N, C-alpha and C positions, 0 to 999 in steps of 0.2 A: 406619555408617548415615548419619552426617552427610555423608559424601562423596557417597553416592548421592542424598541429598536435594539437595545443592548441584548435582549434575550434572543432576537433573531440572529444577531451577530455571533453570539456564543454558540447557538445551534449550528450555524454555518461552519464555524471554526471546528466544532466537535465533529461534524460530518466530514470535513476535509481531513482532520487528523485521523479519524477512524478509517477513512478511505485509504490514506497513504499507509497506515499501519497494516491494513489488510493486503494492499498491493505489495508491501515490503515482505510480509510473511509469505505470500504466494511466491514471490521471486526467490526467497530463501529456500522454500520447499523445492521449487523447480531446480535451483542450483544444487541442492543436496542430492536430489534424484539423478541429475545429470552427472555430477561428480561420481556418484556410486556406479553409474553405468559407464563412466569414462567418456562421455560425449561432450567434451569441452568445446570442440569445434562447432557442434550443433548449437550449443547454447549461445555462442558468439554470433553465429549467422542469424539465429532467431532472436 
């Protein structure tokens, strides 16, 4: 039972890590696109 509990915890941690990594990558991409277009104000408002 302890093993399955640990496994679930690891899966949840991995999912959270992957999610934050994906969100971080998306934010970086949006930031790069915005800076290329020169829309710094738009990025801050949104």
